[in-house]
C-alpha positions in Angstrom: 7.3 -12.8 12.8 4.4 -11.4 10.9 3.6 -11.4 7.2 3.7 -8.0 5.5 1.3 -7.6 2.6 2.5 -5.4 -0.2 -0.2 -3.6 -2.2 -1.3 -5.8 -5.0 -3.8 -5.7 -7.9 -5.0 -9.3 -7.8 -7.5 -9.0 -10.6 -8.1 -6.6 -13.5 -10.9 -7.3 -16.0 -12.9 -5.5 -18.7 -16.5 -6.6 -18.5 -19.5 -6.3 -20.7 -21.8 -6.7 -17.8 -21.6 -6.6 -14.0 -24.3 -7.2 -11.4 -24.6 -8.1 -7.7 -25.2 -11.7 -6.9 -28.0 -11.8 -4.4 -27.1 -15.4 -3.3 -23.5 -14.7 -2.4 -23.3 -11.0 -2.0 -20.4 -10.9 -4.5 -20.3 -9.8 -8.1 -21.4 -11.7 -11.2 -19.1 -10.6 -14.0 -19.1 -11.1 -17.8 -15.4 -10.6 -18.8 -14.6 -9.4 -22.2 -11.4 -10.2 -24.0 -12.4 -10.2 -27.7 -14.9 -8.2 -29.7 -15.6 -8.6 -33.4 -17.1 -5.5 -35.1 -18.8 -4.9 -38.4 -16.7 -1.7 -38.9 -14.5 0.8 -37.2 -14.5 3.1 -35.2 -16.1 0.9 -32.6 -17.9 2.5 -29.7 -17.9 0.2 -26.7 -19.4 0.5 -23.2 -17.6 -1.6 -20.6 -17.1 -1.9 -16.9 -13.5 -1.9 -15.6 -13.1 -4.0 -12.5 -10.0 -3.9 -10.4 -9.6 -5.9 -7.2 -6.9 -4.7 -4.8 -5.4 -6.1 -1.6 -3.4 -3.6 0.4 -2.7 -2.5 4.0 -4.9 0.4 5.2 -3.0 3.4 3.8 -3.8 5.9 1.0 -3.0 4.8 -2.5 -3.4 6.2 -6.0 -4.5 4.1 -8.9 -4.4 5.1 -12.6 -5.8 3.4 -15.6 -4.8 3.7 -19.3 -5.5 1.9 -22.6 -3.1 1.4 -25.4 -2.8 -0.5 -28.6 0.1 -3.0 -28.6 1.6 -1.2 -31.6 1.3 2.2 -29.9 2.4 1.8 -26.2 2.0 5.5 -25.3 -1.6 5.0 -24.6 -4.5 7.2 -23.4 -5.4 7.7 -19.7 -8.9 6.4 -18.9 -9.5 8.7 -16.0 -7.8 11.1 -13.5 -5.8 9.4 -10.7 -8.1 7.9 -8.1 -7.3 7.9 -4.4 -8.1 4.7 -2.5 -7.9 3.9 1.2 -8.6 0.2 2.0 -10.1 -0.7 5.3 -8.2 -3.1 7.5 -8.9 -6.7 6.6 -10.9 -5.8 3.5 -10.1 -5.8 -0.2 -11.0 -2.9 -2.5 -13.4 -3.7 -5.4 -13.1 -0.8 -7.8 -15.5 -0.5 -10.7 -15.9 2.2 -13.3 -18.1 2.4 -16.4 -16.2 3.4 -19.5 -17.3 4.5 -22.9 -14.4 3.7 -25.3 -14.0 4.3 -29.0 -11.6 1.9 -30.6 -10.2 2.9 -34.0 -8.1 -0.1 -35.2 -8.1 -3.8 -35.0 -5.5 -5.8 -33.1 -4.5 -6.1 -29.4 -5.4 -3.4 -26.9 -4.2 -3.5 -23.3 -5.8 -1.9 -20.3 -3.2 -1.1 -17.6 -3.8 -0.4 -13.9 -1.0 1.1 -12.0 -1.2 1.2 -8.2 1.3 3.9 -7.3 4.8 2.5 -7.5 3.7 -0.8 -5.9 2.0 -2.9 -8.7 1.0 -2.9 -12.3 -1.6 -5.2 -13.9 -2.7 -5.6 -17.6 -5.8 -7.1 -19.2 -6.1 -7.7 -22.9 -8.9 -6.8 -25.4 -8.6 -8.1 -29.0 -10.5 -6.2 -31.7 -11.2 -7.9 -35.0 -13.6 -7.2 -38.0 -16.3 -9.8 -38.7 -15.1 -9.8 -42.3 -11.7 -11.0 -41.1 -13.3 -14.0 -39.3 -15.2 -15.3 -42.3 
């Protein structure tokens, strides 16, 4: 009897900085889950990192961002086609320029076809609210 791997997003992060780690050959990530701004709207440059385990077939992944109070959301890109190699994970990264217009909790959603959905949070607050 063999184990069947179903397609899975095992990690989804918004990062302020990503670089290759020369020692390990992996990635050095600076995850971002909260940002405090002086004012709104807040322009924000981030890197979206999604790590996917899946059998070697073709998959489609979509990303969107939404405020917890407005779940309709906005697509972050056109659907992307992925084809994992046998025995390898997919490390997907995309640079994004976002403009956030309100405080509160935002969620970034990754949807891997009909197989899996993952969320990562980003809280936005004003510096004046933290004082």
